[in-house]
N, C-alpha and C positions, 0 to 999 in steps of 0.2 A: 325390628330391631335391632339398635345398632352400638356400636362398641365406642366408646369416646376417650380417650388417655388422659389422665392427669387432670380431671372435671372434679375430682373427691372432696369436699371439705370436709371439718368436722362434722359439722354439722349433720350432713349428708351420712359422712362414715357413720357417723353415731345413730342414727335413724336405719341404716342397713343393716346395721351391726347388731340391733335389737331385735330387728324383724325375726331373725331367728331364734331368738331367744337366750342370747349370750346377754353375760353381765356387762354392762360396760363402763368403759371407763371414764375418768373426766374430760370434759371437751379440753384441755389444754394437753393432756396426756395423747388424747386423741390428734392432736394440730402436731405437736412435737414428731409421735409418729409419721403424720403424713410428710411432715417438712423433712426427714431422714430417709423416706422410700424413694427406691431407684425411679420408678413409674408405678401407676396404679391405672387400673382398668376398669371402668363402670358400663354398665350395660344398660338400654335405658330400652323401653315401651312406649310409643306415642311421647316421648320429650321427658317421661315420667321414668326417675331412676329405681333399677327391679335388679340390681346384683354389681357386684365391686368384687375385686381384688388387689391385694396387693405384693409387688415385686421385692424384694429384698437381697443386700448379697454385695459381693466385693466387686462385681463387672468382669472379674475376670477367671477364676476358677467355680466358682458358687454362686449362686439362685435360691431364693428360698420364698416360696410362697407363703404369703401372709394374709390372713382373713378376709377369706375366699367365701363369700356369703350371698346367696341369692336367695329374696322372697319368698317365704314359702308357694304363694299361689304363681309362682312363674317358674319354679322346679321343676327339670323333667320338661322343659320345653324349648332348649339350646342355648338359654343363656349363659350355661355355666360353660358349656362347649364350646360355645362365640369368643366367651372371654381367654378360656384356654388356649385357643386357636391365637386368638392376637397375644398374648402373652409368649407362647413359645416362639412367635414371628419377631416380635421383638428381641427376644434373645439369640436368635440365629443373625439378625440384622446387624447387632449390637458388638459381637466378637469375630476373633479371624475366623478367616476360611477353613483352617486346619486345626483350630483347637473343639476340645470335648471339653464342655461344663456339667457339675451337676445341677439338677432342679430336683429342690426337698421339699418337704412337707409333714407336718403332723395333722392328719385328717381325724376326723370324728367318725363315729363308727358307722354312721348315717350315710357317710359321703363315700365311704371305701369303695365301692362297687362302681362309685363316678369317677374317681382318680384309676381303678384300673383300667376301666374302659380308656382312659386317657394315655395309658402305658405306665404307670407309674406299679412297683412290685413292693409289695406288704414287704417289712422287715421284721422278724430276721431273715434274712436271704441268704442265698450261698454267699454272695461277695460282700456280705459286711454284716454286722451285729443289728441289733433294733433300734428303728428311731427312738431317740430317748428324748425331755425335756425337763425342765426345772424351772418353779415359778419362783421367783424373788420380791420380798418385799421389805419396803422401808419401815420400820416401827417409826 
């Protein structure tokens, strides 16, 4: 298994996105999202894409994990951990040595245990309020 950086195309994004049962955006919206992504990581097994994750943020104080998906047949086999390791390595190498940054996400209920294993805290916690999100749609 290997992880490659910035090989995610809109078509591959949609393939991996729908593999986990998520309702896909249109291809143009996926292309725009990828265009504005800081970096993407794609896991491959024998040349076939089996997982993805995008990193977005300001590059200085805040990073956000988005669209973290692993094809169900490959879940719990190390692809997610490997992508997370590469993502965190990228952040450490991208920031100044004395900086601390926030790495955030919104988890599916099914992935909470995975993220906790990776060192994430559930919100609310003693330090801050709950993680929150809002979908905005243009009519």
